[in-house]
C-alpha positions, -999 to +999 in steps of 0.1 A: +048+248+621+072+278+634+077+299+660+080+331+658+096+357+690+089+392+684+103+419+705+081+449+721+098+475+743+070+488+765+063+524+764+045+551+789+014+550+770+010+518+770+015+520+809-020+528+836-021+545+867-003+521+887+027+517+864+015+483+843+009+478+811-026+483+804-046+450+794-060+456+763-018+465+751-018+422+753-039+421+725-021+450+702+008+432+709-008+394+696-020+416+663+017+429+659+029+394+665+003+373+641+008+398+612+048+396+618+045+357+617+023+352+585+049+379+574+072+360+580+058+327+558+063+348+531+030+361+524+013+385+543-019+399+554-023+428+526-012+394+501-042+376+517-064+401+512-056+412+475-066+372+472-102+376+488-098+364+519-104+382+556-089+366+583-111+382+617-105+372+651-138+346+665-124+344+697-098+357+722-084+342+757-056+359+776-044+345+806-020+377+824+006+358+851+027+392+861+027+427+859+047+447+837+066+478+841+075+505+818+107+504+795+107+463+800+116+440+767+091+420+762+095+391+737+057+385+729+062+346+712+042+335+688+028+299+667+006+278+654-018+259+676-042+245+646-046+253+614-068+242+580-078+260+548-107+273+571-097+281+601-063+293+622-057+297+660-025+312+676-011+305+712+011+330+726+036+343+755+049+368+768+084+370+779+108+392+797+142+397+774+158+367+785+128+343+787+126+335+820+099+353+835+067+348+815+038+383+821+011+363+802-003+339+774-031+340+755-042+328+720-067+343+691-089+312+664-098+333+637-123+317+603-110+336+571-138+348+550-146+364+522-150+403+522-185+403+536-176+379+565-193+348+549-169+321+559-144+310+527-114+282+529-086+287+514-064+272+484-037+245+488-013+262+472-022+294+504-020+268+529+012+255+517+029+285+512+014+293+551+024+264+565+064+259+547+050+231+527+039+208+561 
């Protein structure tokens, strides 16, 4: 499946007293990149929710490699590591503007559920749409 890159410029409100991006902002960036990755497949979180599917995070992992400062451009690379009709795992890499410095890596695991949190398999049609028919 395809890799998607979302560029993001670091704002003052995302930094801490040391002038570096506060660690929890990486979680928000992962969500933004994941949302746009899904939108790039031709569907969206909204459409999946309208179909009765939620995609809550079941696990998250981040490894911080280098600090990121104010006004830096961070390229957030996201792709699928695992995908079935019941779960998805995304992998993330955070690079500088030229893709020469890696700031962090991470992953999130998700389980498809109904609106009450009960696991629910997605239909083949949605699976094919997200995978691009692969």
